[in-house]
N, CA, C and O of each residue as an XYZ file, in Angstrom:
444
protein
N     -10.356     21.762      4.416
C      -9.205     20.870      4.420
C      -9.538     19.610      5.221
O      -9.128     18.509      4.855
N     -10.281     19.780      6.314
C     -10.650     18.643      7.148
C     -11.558     17.679      6.370
O     -11.400     16.463      6.472
N     -12.495     18.213      5.605
C     -13.378     17.374      4.787
C     -12.574     16.567      3.768
O     -12.846     15.387      3.547
N     -11.594     17.204      3.156
C     -10.745     16.531      2.171
C      -9.960     15.407      2.842
O      -9.825     14.314      2.291
N      -9.445     15.690      4.037
C      -8.691     14.671      4.777
C      -9.541     13.426      4.984
O      -9.109     12.322      4.654
N     -10.750     13.590      5.529
C     -11.592     12.433      5.833
C     -12.092     11.736      4.573
O     -12.247     10.515      4.557
N     -12.340     12.492      3.539
C     -12.749     11.901      2.268
C     -11.673     10.949      1.754
O     -11.971      9.818      1.370
N     -10.424     11.406      1.746
C      -9.349     10.574      1.196
C      -8.848      9.535      2.187
O      -8.293      8.515      1.777
N      -9.026      9.765      3.451
C      -8.721      8.728      4.443
C      -9.636      7.533      4.184
O      -9.201      6.383      4.226
N     -10.884      7.818      3.921
C     -11.858      6.778      3.606
C     -11.594      6.163      2.234
O     -11.682      4.946      2.075
N     -11.271      6.989      1.249
C     -10.980      6.519     -0.110
C      -9.830      5.516     -0.135
O      -9.861      4.542     -0.888
N      -8.826      5.760      0.685
C      -7.643      4.894      0.705
C      -7.825      3.711      1.651
O      -6.881      2.978      1.947
N      -9.072      3.544      2.118
C      -9.440      2.383      2.923
C      -8.496      2.191      4.108
O      -8.132      1.064      4.445
N      -8.106      3.292      4.733
C      -7.225      3.290      5.912
C      -5.902      2.567      5.680
O      -5.328      2.013      6.618
N      -5.419      2.569      4.457
C      -4.129      1.946      4.135
C      -2.970      2.899      4.347
O      -1.821      2.561      4.062
N      -3.267      4.089      4.847
C      -2.258      5.093      5.125
C      -2.608      5.702      6.481
O      -3.780      5.932      6.776
N      -1.600      5.961      7.297
C      -1.868      6.516      8.624
C      -2.307      7.976      8.509
O      -2.121      8.618      7.475
N      -2.886      8.478      9.581
C      -3.301      9.885      9.607
C      -2.105     10.803      9.377
O      -2.180     11.751      8.596
N      -1.005     10.514     10.062
C       0.195     11.345      9.919
C       0.738     11.314      8.495
O       1.155     12.343      7.964
N       0.735     10.134      7.879
C       1.228     10.026      6.499
C       0.352     10.823      5.548
O       0.861     11.510      4.662
N      -0.958     10.737      5.724
C      -1.869     11.486      4.865
C      -1.724     12.989      5.083
O      -1.706     13.756      4.121
N      -1.621     13.410      6.330
C      -1.439     14.842      6.610
C      -0.141     15.355      6.005
O      -0.109     16.442      5.429
N       0.929     14.576      6.134
C       2.210     14.968      5.549
C       2.096     15.075      4.025
O       2.575     16.037      3.424
N       1.463     14.083      3.416
C       1.269     14.101      1.963
C       0.447     15.322      1.544
O       0.806     16.019      0.595
N      -0.643     15.575      2.245
C      -1.497     16.709      1.903
C      -0.739     18.032      2.013
O      -0.834     18.885      1.129
N       0.004     18.195      3.090
C       0.770     19.436      3.294
C       1.809     19.603      2.187
O       1.945     20.678      1.603
N       2.530     18.532      1.911
C       3.567     18.581      0.880
C       2.975     18.902     -0.493
O       3.485     19.764     -1.208
N       1.901     18.208     -0.854
C       1.256     18.438     -2.150
C       0.666     19.849     -2.241
O       0.783     20.518     -3.267
N       0.030     20.287     -1.150
C      -0.611     21.597     -1.111
C       0.404     22.715     -1.324
O       0.145     23.675     -2.049
N       1.557     22.577     -0.684
C       2.568     23.630     -0.758
C       3.433     23.552     -2.015
O       3.739     24.579     -2.621
N       3.829     22.343     -2.409
C       4.819     22.204     -3.480
C       4.237     21.938     -4.865
O       4.828     22.331     -5.871
N       3.100     21.285     -4.924
C       2.519     20.922     -6.220
C       1.312     21.783     -6.547
O       1.179     22.282     -7.664
N       0.435     21.953     -5.571
C      -0.832     22.652     -5.802
C      -0.732     24.166     -5.625
O      -1.618     24.904     -6.055
N       0.329     24.619     -5.001
C       0.546     26.046     -4.759
C      -0.666     26.703     -4.110
O      -1.090     27.791     -4.501
N      -1.225     26.001     -3.089
C      -2.320     26.565     -2.323
C      -3.705     26.356     -2.912
O      -4.677     26.885     -2.373
N      -3.831     25.613     -3.986
C      -5.124     25.391     -4.636
C      -5.780     24.128     -4.065
O      -5.392     23.011     -4.407
N      -6.781     24.318     -3.188
C      -7.464     23.179     -2.561
C      -8.192     22.297     -3.572
O      -8.202     21.073     -3.438
N      -8.790     22.906     -4.567
C      -9.508     22.146     -5.599
C      -8.553     21.203     -6.332
O      -8.888     20.043     -6.571
N      -7.382     21.690     -6.685
C      -6.389     20.864     -7.378
C      -5.872     19.757     -6.459
O      -5.660     18.627     -6.898
N      -5.672     20.084     -5.193
C      -5.235     19.086     -4.218
C      -6.237     17.938     -4.155
O      -5.863     16.767     -4.217
N      -7.501     18.287     -4.033
C      -8.539     17.264     -3.882
C      -8.797     16.499     -5.180
O      -8.821     15.268     -5.179
N      -8.987     17.205     -6.263
C      -9.436     16.558     -7.499
C      -8.322     15.909     -8.305
O      -8.595     15.053     -9.146
N      -7.093     16.289     -8.072
C      -6.005     15.733     -8.871
C      -4.973     14.997     -8.028
O      -4.809     13.786     -8.177
N      -4.284     15.695     -7.158
C      -3.181     15.094     -6.401
C      -3.638     13.936     -5.530
O      -3.100     12.833     -5.628
N      -4.620     14.176     -4.684
C      -5.072     13.114     -3.781
C      -5.871     12.044     -4.519
O      -5.826     10.874     -4.140
N      -6.585     12.418     -5.544
C      -7.325     11.424     -6.325
C      -6.362     10.434     -6.979
O      -6.590      9.225     -6.951
N      -5.295     10.953     -7.564
C      -4.298     10.081     -8.194
C      -3.597      9.200     -7.175
O      -3.368      8.017     -7.429
N      -3.254      9.765     -6.023
C      -2.554      9.002     -4.994
C      -3.441      7.894     -4.438
O      -2.984      6.760     -4.296
N      -4.689      8.192     -4.123
C      -5.577      7.168     -3.553
C      -5.836      6.054     -4.550
O      -5.946      4.890     -4.167
N      -5.933      6.400     -5.824
C      -6.110      5.372     -6.855
C      -4.883      4.457     -6.904
O      -5.025      3.241     -7.033
N      -3.701      5.024     -6.805
C      -2.469      4.226     -6.822
C      -2.397      3.286     -5.622
O      -1.973      2.138     -5.758
N      -2.806      3.761     -4.456
C      -2.813      2.915     -3.253
C      -3.753      1.742     -3.438
O      -3.390      0.605     -3.135
N      -4.959      1.999     -3.934
C      -5.938      0.921     -4.130
C      -5.464     -0.074     -5.184
O      -5.639     -1.280     -5.014
N      -4.873      0.411     -6.261
C      -4.388     -0.472     -7.323
C      -3.266     -1.354     -6.803
O      -3.240     -2.554     -7.075
N      -2.352     -0.774     -6.067
C      -1.220     -1.533     -5.521
C      -1.711     -2.639     -4.601
O      -1.254     -3.778     -4.697
N      -2.625     -2.316     -3.723
C      -3.160     -3.317     -2.802
C      -3.902     -4.409     -3.572
O      -3.707     -5.594     -3.301
N      -4.736     -4.030     -4.510
C      -5.508     -4.999     -5.303
C      -4.580     -5.887     -6.121
O      -4.775     -7.102     -6.172
N      -3.584     -5.305     -6.756
C      -2.651     -6.100     -7.557
C      -1.894     -7.112     -6.710
O      -1.668     -8.243     -7.141
N      -1.510     -6.714     -5.523
C      -0.768     -7.620     -4.654
C      -1.631     -8.796     -4.234
O      -1.191     -9.944     -4.298
N      -2.860     -8.519     -3.803
C      -3.713     -9.584     -3.275
C      -4.488    -10.340     -4.340
O      -4.815    -11.511     -4.144
N      -4.789     -9.703     -5.457
C      -5.576    -10.385     -6.486
C      -4.709    -11.021     -7.565
O      -5.155    -11.945     -8.246
N      -3.486    -10.547     -7.731
C      -2.602    -11.094     -8.761
C      -1.355    -11.740     -8.170
O      -1.042    -12.891     -8.474
N      -0.645    -11.000     -7.326
C       0.648    -11.455     -6.824
C       0.579    -12.705     -5.962
O       1.295    -13.673     -6.215
N      -0.269    -12.693     -4.955
C      -0.355    -13.857     -4.069
C      -0.889    -15.098     -4.780
O      -0.337    -16.180     -4.580
N      -1.935    -14.996     -5.598
C      -2.368    -16.197     -6.339
C      -1.265    -16.744     -7.257
O      -1.129    -17.957     -7.415
N      -0.486    -15.850     -7.854
C       0.613    -16.300     -8.716
C       1.680    -17.024     -7.895
O       2.248    -18.015     -8.354
N       1.953    -16.537     -6.695
C       2.900    -17.209     -5.813
C       2.427    -18.634     -5.512
O       3.196    -19.587     -5.639
N       1.169    -18.771     -5.116
C       0.657    -20.094     -4.749
C       0.505    -21.016     -5.961
O       0.498    -22.239     -5.820
N       0.386    -20.433     -7.128
C       0.326    -21.239     -8.355
C       1.625    -22.024     -8.547
O       1.592    -23.166     -9.006
N       2.759    -21.430     -8.203
C       4.064    -22.057     -8.420
C       4.696    -22.615     -7.144
O       5.718    -23.298     -7.204
N       4.100    -22.330     -6.015
C       4.669    -22.755     -4.736
C       4.596    -24.280     -4.608
O       3.540    -24.877     -4.819
N       5.709    -24.893     -4.268
C       5.760    -26.346     -4.081
C       6.658    -26.642     -2.889
O       7.858    -26.369     -2.925
N       6.083    -27.193     -1.846
C       6.817    -27.443     -0.609
C       7.993    -28.394     -0.819
O       8.930    -28.392     -0.021
N       7.964    -29.196     -1.864
C       9.031    -30.174     -2.101
C      10.310    -29.538     -2.643
O      11.373    -30.154     -2.580
N      10.226    -28.314     -3.176
C      11.372    -27.721     -3.856
C      11.875    -26.459     -3.157
O      11.744    -25.358     -3.692
N      12.443    -26.613     -1.978
C      13.031    -25.515     -1.221
C      12.147    -24.262     -1.161
O      12.548    -23.213     -1.667
N      10.972    -24.345     -0.565
C      10.092    -23.177     -0.522
C      10.705    -21.995      0.221
O      10.318    -20.849     -0.011
N      11.649    -22.261      1.102
C      12.292    -21.167      1.829
C      13.120    -20.285      0.899
O      13.454    -19.157      1.262
N      13.453    -20.773     -0.281
C      14.247    -20.000     -1.235
C      13.407    -19.372     -2.341
O      13.954    -18.814     -3.293
N      12.106    -19.456     -2.226
C      11.228    -18.870     -3.230
C      11.389    -17.352     -3.218
O      11.316    -16.724     -2.161
N      11.606    -16.769     -4.385
C      11.781    -15.319     -4.509
C      10.406    -14.665     -4.592
O       9.546    -15.086     -5.366
N      10.222    -13.639     -3.788
C       8.947    -12.932     -3.746
C       9.155    -11.454     -3.998
O      10.119    -10.862     -3.513
N       8.260    -10.865     -4.750
C       8.249     -9.413     -4.898
C       6.884     -8.926     -4.444
O       5.932     -8.889     -5.223
N       6.802     -8.559     -3.196
C       5.563     -8.060     -2.615
C       5.602     -6.537     -2.720
O       6.295     -5.870     -1.951
N       4.851     -5.996     -3.677
C       4.945     -4.586     -4.016
C       4.214     -3.656     -3.057
O       4.443     -2.447     -3.083
N       3.358     -4.182     -2.230
C       2.634     -3.324     -1.299
C       3.536     -3.004     -0.114
O       3.988     -3.923      0.569
N       3.809     -1.727      0.150
C       4.745     -1.371      1.224
C       4.165     -1.609      2.615
O       2.988     -1.352      2.868
N       5.011     -2.102      3.503
C       4.627     -2.346      4.893
C       5.387     -1.410      5.818
O       6.431     -0.867      5.456
N       4.854     -1.231      7.006
C       5.568     -0.452      8.008
C       6.698     -1.269      8.629
O       7.691     -0.709      9.093
N       6.547     -2.579      8.637
C       7.522     -3.477      9.246
C       8.442     -4.051      8.164
O       7.990     -4.365      7.062
N       9.716     -4.186      8.480
C      10.667     -4.797      7.560
C      10.548     -6.319      7.660
O      10.784     -6.892      8.723
N      10.183     -6.969      6.560
C      10.057     -8.424      6.560
C      11.084     -9.063      5.619
O      10.902    -10.195      5.170
N      12.146     -8.343      5.328
C      13.143     -8.831      4.373
C      13.888    -10.069      4.862
O      14.462    -10.796      4.050
N      13.892    -10.322      6.153
C      14.601    -11.497      6.670
C      13.792    -12.783      6.486
O      14.328    -13.879      6.650
N      12.514    -12.657      6.150
C      11.664    -13.829      5.938
C      11.782    -14.300      4.493
O      12.098    -13.511      3.603
N      11.529    -15.580      4.263
C      11.524    -16.131      2.905
C      10.344    -17.084      2.737
O       9.747    -17.541      3.712
N      10.028    -17.369      1.482
C       9.007    -18.361      1.168
C       7.680    -18.116      1.851
O       7.220    -16.981      1.972
N       7.074    -19.202      2.292
C       5.749    -19.129      2.898
C       5.764    -18.334      4.195
O       4.753    -17.738      4.566
N       6.899    -18.319      4.889
C       7.009    -17.511      6.112
C       6.866    -16.030      5.787
O       6.268    -15.275      6.552
N       7.414    -15.623      4.657
C       7.306    -14.221      4.246
C       5.860    -13.883      3.864
O       5.362    -12.809      4.201
N       5.201    -14.787      3.172
C       3.798    -14.575      2.809
C       2.948    -14.441      4.074
O       2.116    -13.540      4.187
N       3.170    -15.343      5.011
C       2.409    -15.314      6.262
C       2.621    -13.985      6.996
O       1.659    -13.354      7.434
N       3.862    -13.574      7.123
C       4.173    -12.331      7.842
C       3.630    -11.124      7.086
O       3.157    -10.173      7.707
N       3.689    -11.147      5.770
C       3.161    -10.071      4.934
C       1.644     -9.913      5.170
O       1.163     -8.805      5.411
N       0.910    -11.012      5.100
C      -0.534    -10.957      5.297
C      -0.870    -10.508      6.720
O      -1.806     -9.736      6.927
N      -0.116    -10.987      7.681
C      -0.319    -10.595      9.069
C      -0.116     -9.079      9.254
O      -0.890     -8.423      9.952
N       0.922     -8.542      8.629
C       1.219     -7.108      8.749
C       0.146     -6.255      8.064
O      -0.278     -5.237      8.611
N      -0.291     -6.664      6.875
C      -1.318     -5.906      6.175
C      -2.607     -5.916      6.994
O      -3.289     -4.896      7.100
N      -2.931     -7.048      7.562
C      -4.124     -7.131      8.402
C      -4.010     -6.213      9.627
O      -4.977     -5.544      9.994
N      -2.846     -6.183     10.247
C      -2.637     -5.346     11.433
C      -2.680     -3.863     11.095
O      -3.174     -3.055     11.882
N      -2.163     -3.509      9.929
C      -2.140     -2.096      9.543
C      -3.518     -1.632      9.185
O      -3.706     -0.467      8.833
């Protein structure tokens, strides 16, 4: 179980805390895998880590460039609507426009 933990901790590029991964593993092991370590490793955690990587890549490779493509400081940038799909530990809902982008990038870097 410890080997699986470190394998997927590395696979998810540390985008999930140790506690979150342990909770996920325990939940999946008991409720989905019914005690099958092979299924936990090869299916449940493989699918989850792939989703984490895709979400992060989509946000930084597609979402942010699309934001800057349309961003124009002359047209009320503080009211620009953003959908940042990568979840953060910190609530940044009070930020708007470029301030929200800045805080989002800062939080992802810190995490």
